[in-house]
C-alpha positions as a printed Julia matrix, in Angstrom:
340×3 Matrix{Float64}:
 -41.2   22.43   -82.95
 -38.9   22.1    -80.43
 -39.4   19.8    -77.89
 -39.21  22.31   -74.01
 -37.43  20.16   -71.35
 -37.2   22.95   -68.7
 -34.61  21.1    -66.87
 -32.19  22.63   -69.69
 -32.93  25.68   -69.4
 -33.04  26.07   -65.5
 -30.52  28.82   -64.19
 -29.59  26.91   -61.25
 -30.08  23.34   -59.74
 -33.91  24.45   -58.45
 -35.39  21.37   -56.42
 -38.9   22.15   -57.79
 -39.59  24.69   -59.62
 -43.62  23.94   -59.44
 -43.45  24.5    -56.18
 -41.42  27.47   -56.22
 -44.24  28.42   -59.14
 -47.27  27.65   -56.81
 -45.99  28.8    -53.36
 -43.57  31.79   -54.04
 -45.43  33.35   -57.26
 -49.36  32.26   -57.54
 -50.27  31.49   -54.74
 -48.15  34.95   -52.58
 -50.09  37.0    -55.28
 -53.41  36.26   -55.94
 -55.08  39.77   -56.6
 -58.46  40.31   -55.01
 -61.64  39.63   -57.6
 -63.35  42.19   -59.1
 -66.68  41.33   -59.5
 -70.04  42.07   -57.53
 -70.84  38.06   -57.36
 -67.52  36.88   -56.09
 -67.22  40.03   -53.7
 -70.38  38.99   -52.31
 -69.37  35.34   -51.74
 -66.54  36.54   -49.86
 -68.22  39.36   -47.45
 -70.41  36.7    -46.95
 -67.77  33.8    -45.73
 -65.93  36.51   -43.71
 -69.29  37.15   -41.9
 -69.72  33.43   -41.15
 -66.28  32.9    -40.47
 -66.03  29.9    -42.83
 -62.03  29.83   -42.3
 -59.84  29.53   -39.55
 -57.87  32.98   -40.13
 -59.53  35.6    -37.66
 -57.04  38.51   -39.23
 -58.35  37.84   -43.0
 -59.45  35.68   -45.14
 -57.43  33.57   -47.33
 -58.05  34.22   -50.9
 -56.64  30.99   -52.53
 -59.14  29.21   -49.85
 -62.33  31.31   -51.18
 -61.16  30.62   -54.41
 -60.73  26.78   -53.83
 -64.61  27.04   -52.08
 -66.34  28.78   -55.12
 -64.47  26.04   -57.58
 -65.95  23.16   -55.88
 -69.51  25.24   -55.46
 -69.51  23.95   -59.42
 -70.42  20.41   -60.13
 -67.35  20.7    -63.2
 -64.51  21.45   -60.56
 -65.99  19.49   -57.3
 -63.26  16.76   -57.66
 -59.92  19.12   -58.92
 -58.26  21.4    -56.6
 -56.45  25.1    -57.73
 -53.04  23.24   -57.07
 -54.03  20.7    -59.27
 -55.36  23.37   -62.35
 -52.25  25.43   -61.48
 -49.36  22.33   -61.68
 -51.33  19.96   -64.53
 -48.82  18.19   -66.28
 -48.43  18.71   -70.01
 -49.95  15.15   -70.32
 -53.27  15.82   -68.11
 -54.21  19.32   -69.61
 -56.46  17.56   -72.76
 -58.07  16.12   -69.86
 -59.24  18.91   -67.95
 -60.21  20.17   -71.04
 -62.21  17.39   -71.86
 -63.93  17.51   -68.32
 -64.49  20.7    -68.26
 -64.29  22.25   -71.93
 -65.65  25.84   -72.97
 -67.71  27.95   -70.99
 -70.74  30.37   -71.84
 -69.19  33.52   -71.29
 -72.95  34.54   -69.87
 -72.48  32.3    -67.59
 -71.89  33.21   -63.7
 -69.47  30.9    -63.73
 -67.14  32.35   -66.66
 -67.14  35.42   -64.06
 -66.08  33.6    -61.37
 -63.19  31.68   -62.88
 -61.65  34.7    -64.99
 -61.88  36.22   -61.12
 -60.07  33.57   -59.82
 -57.82  32.71   -62.74
 -56.8   36.62   -63.3
 -54.22  36.96   -66.07
 -53.76  41.07   -66.1
 -50.61  42.46   -68.0
 -49.6   43.68   -64.28
 -49.5   40.44   -63.07
 -48.3   39.18   -65.92
 -45.48  40.79   -66.17
 -44.46  41.83   -62.39
 -44.95  38.2    -61.38
 -45.35  35.12   -63.66
 -43.22  36.61   -66.54
 -40.71  37.49   -63.88
 -41.03  33.74   -62.41
 -39.99  32.34   -66.1
 -37.07  35.03   -66.4
 -35.35  34.64   -63.35
 -35.16  30.97   -63.05
 -34.74  29.84   -67.17
 -32.39  30.59   -69.78
 -34.66  30.4    -72.94
 -32.72  30.91   -76.36
 -34.86  29.99   -79.5
 -38.68  30.22   -79.85
 -40.28  26.67   -79.25
 -42.89  27.12   -81.8
 -41.0   28.53   -84.64
 -37.33  27.83   -84.06
 -36.53  31.22   -86.18
 -36.17  33.86   -83.57
 -33.72  34.09   -80.57
 -35.83  35.17   -77.08
 -32.66  35.72   -74.61
 -32.86  37.57   -71.23
 -30.79  40.6    -71.35
 -29.37  43.36   -68.95
 -30.37  46.91   -69.45
 -29.98  47.61   -66.77
 -32.54  45.53   -65.14
 -32.68  41.83   -65.8
 -35.65  41.96   -69.24
 -36.96  39.2    -71.25
 -37.64  39.05   -74.85
 -39.86  36.0    -75.09
 -43.67  36.43   -74.52
 -46.01  33.71   -72.67
 -48.26  32.49   -74.99
 -51.05  30.21   -73.61
 -51.22  27.3    -75.59
 -54.96  26.6    -74.78
 -56.49  30.2    -75.12
 -56.79  31.59   -71.8
 -60.13  33.68   -73.54
 -61.7   30.19   -74.6
 -60.53  27.91   -71.09
 -59.93  31.04   -68.48
 -59.14  28.04   -66.09
 -55.94  27.01   -67.88
 -54.69  30.97   -67.57
 -52.33  30.48   -64.37
 -51.36  27.09   -65.0
 -47.6   26.73   -65.33
 -47.35  24.15   -68.34
 -50.33  26.32   -70.61
 -47.68  29.34   -70.96
 -45.54  28.65   -73.61
 -42.22  31.11   -74.38
 -42.22  32.25   -77.64
 -41.19  34.67   -79.75
 -43.44  38.39   -80.44
 -44.38  36.93   -83.61
 -45.77  33.3    -82.88
 -48.03  35.09   -80.32
 -49.46  37.4    -82.27
 -53.04  38.01   -83.63
 -51.34  37.53   -87.12
 -49.95  34.05   -86.69
 -51.21  32.11   -83.77
 -53.59  35.04   -81.32
 -56.21  33.68   -79.79
 -56.53  30.46   -82.37
 -58.04  27.39   -80.7
 -55.37  24.49   -79.76
 -57.95  22.11   -78.23
 -60.6   21.81   -80.7
 -62.14  22.82   -84.09
 -61.45  26.74   -85.32
 -62.9   27.69   -88.19
 -60.17  30.53   -88.76
 -57.9   27.65   -88.94
 -59.19  24.83   -91.11
 -60.67  21.63   -90.36
 -57.67  18.38   -89.73
 -58.04  15.0    -88.76
 -56.66  15.56   -85.54
 -57.93  19.1    -84.32
 -56.25  18.86   -80.7
 -52.5   19.82   -80.74
 -49.73  18.9    -78.76
 -48.3   20.93   -76.43
 -44.58  21.74   -77.02
 -44.0   20.38   -73.17
 -45.58  17.05   -73.8
 -43.45  14.2    -73.41
 -44.62  12.74   -75.97
 -43.93  15.88   -78.3
 -41.98  14.22   -81.29
 -42.12  17.12   -83.68
 -38.9   16.84   -84.73
 -38.6   13.08   -85.4
 -41.62  12.66   -87.64
 -41.71  16.24   -89.3
 -38.98  17.23   -91.61
 -37.95  20.02   -94.03
 -38.19  18.79   -97.61
 -36.96  20.5   -101.12
 -38.72  20.88  -103.56
 -37.48  22.33  -107.0
 -39.25  23.74  -110.38
 -38.94  21.16  -113.74
 -36.15  23.67  -114.69
 -33.49  22.82  -111.95
 -31.64  19.54  -112.68
 -28.72  17.86  -111.09
 -29.22  20.61  -108.41
 -28.17  23.44  -111.21
 -30.16  25.89  -109.51
 -29.85  29.71  -110.81
 -32.66  30.94  -108.06
 -33.89  30.7   -105.13
 -36.74  31.54  -106.25
 -36.61  27.94  -108.08
 -36.77  26.2   -105.16
 -39.55  25.86  -102.07
 -39.32  24.27   -98.81
 -42.15  22.54   -96.77
 -42.37  20.99   -93.68
 -43.65  17.25   -94.33
 -44.71  14.73   -91.77
 -44.28  11.13   -91.92
 -46.44   8.14   -91.31
 -48.99  10.53   -89.67
 -51.02  13.81   -89.4
 -50.54  14.54   -86.04
 -48.93  17.96   -86.77
 -50.63  18.92   -89.36
 -52.71  21.4    -87.53
 -49.68  22.68   -85.42
 -48.26  23.55   -88.69
 -51.18  25.84   -90.08
 -52.17  27.55   -86.35
 -48.11  29.19   -86.39
 -48.03  29.22   -90.6
 -44.79  27.74   -90.04
 -44.64  27.21   -94.15
 -45.91  30.62   -94.94
 -43.0   32.03   -92.84
 -40.25  29.96   -93.86
 -40.47  30.83   -97.27
 -38.71  34.08   -96.72
 -36.08  32.18   -95.62
 -35.19  30.09   -98.7
 -31.74  32.16   -99.01
 -30.04  30.05   -96.14
 -31.03  27.15   -98.2
 -29.7   28.36  -101.45
 -26.63  29.12   -99.9
 -26.23  25.43   -99.22
 -26.91  24.63  -102.14
 -24.33  26.89  -104.1
 -21.79  25.91  -101.09
 -22.28  22.48  -102.33
 -21.4   23.26  -106.19
 -18.21  24.84  -104.61
 -17.03  22.67  -102.25
 -17.86  18.92  -103.4
 -16.31  16.02  -101.89
 -12.39  16.3   -104.17
 -12.22  20.28  -103.18
 -12.58  19.41   -99.43
  -9.9   16.65   -99.81
  -7.56  19.11  -101.61
  -8.45  21.55   -98.98
  -7.64  18.75   -96.04
  -4.46  18.29   -97.78
  -3.32  21.87   -97.61
  -4.55  22.7    -94.05
  -4.07  19.42   -92.42
  -7.39  20.03   -90.88
  -9.33  16.56   -91.27
 -12.17  17.05   -93.77
 -14.96  16.5    -91.7
 -13.94  19.48   -90.0
 -13.71  21.81   -92.73
 -17.29  20.45   -94.26
 -18.75  21.2    -91.12
 -17.46  24.64   -90.93
 -18.34  25.48   -94.48
 -21.99  24.15   -94.13
 -22.56  24.8    -90.48
 -23.42  21.9    -90.31
 -25.27  20.36   -86.8
 -25.48  17.05   -85.26
 -28.2   14.68   -85.19
 -28.15  14.95   -81.42
 -27.26  18.28   -81.25
 -29.76  20.8    -78.99
 -31.92  22.19   -82.02
 -32.94  25.35   -79.54
 -29.7   26.44   -79.01
 -29.4   28.18   -82.43
 -32.28  29.72   -84.83
 -33.17  27.82   -87.88
 -31.14  25.22   -86.62
 -33.86  22.4    -87.89
 -34.52  24.06   -91.11
 -30.15  23.56   -91.86
 -29.89  20.45   -89.98
 -33.05  18.71   -92.3
 -31.69  20.13   -95.39
 -28.41  18.99   -95.27
 -29.62  15.49   -94.96
 -32.06  16.83   -98.13
 -28.77  17.58  -100.31
 -26.63  14.44   -99.0
 -24.25  16.53   -96.87
 -24.4   14.65   -93.89
């Protein structure tokens, strides 16, 4: 829902956080593989002295070697995969696609791109927590995901694999495939392991089966999709007595690019539980028409636009929507109600 621009969330000026990720976090923290086939390859290479490291084998080099043994990965380096730009993730998926879990390659890949709970918590999540300050969930804009100290730095976000690591294990450690999200969005009841790349029977059929990832340079959900207000026939001239008389839905203009995205994250269903926010805006619009706002301006000396902004909690068009939960809903509804 909200575009992910990493520069906005950096805690300090970092010349190149990608390099820090791959050098200090990933490359130096690879775990030794557990599968017999991979261990055999390690022992064989060590015996044959394939690498110029007399003290120990470079796990990274072994992994690269194992990748290039397979035709699908012949022209792709380990670094290319880990730091694949959001715009290039789908290129990788199109080239490699899913791999049969019974195939030997799948076991090798899960060894190479290991994403255990221990590794995730102590290495990857720690990297994101130490380097970025995220505020709200990028997927839903409903919940805070702010770090806090208790007594050590703790993250309240989860890292979701936008393209599921079970189906695409080679993207399990890819920096741009890890999206900070709230626990609800990342739960089995919402996104879970749903396939954002190709058709998933658990989601349904869509004209565009590949969802655009939030950190993609062309991610324009906010521009194309707006919250719209719908009312029952009993409501005339916004004479709404009960929040159950209204409905709020996300509607996309001139395309259906985000239709599957909305369904994957159950955005329409989840926002129905927050109709009270819109109902309160409607009630305030009744209580504070323009004439009343101008009266308050004369009484207080405060500019009428400032009073209006405070009463309705109006959000500017160019505001950073990620800073406050429900900011997109509030801004879109303000336009629907003619408040801006």
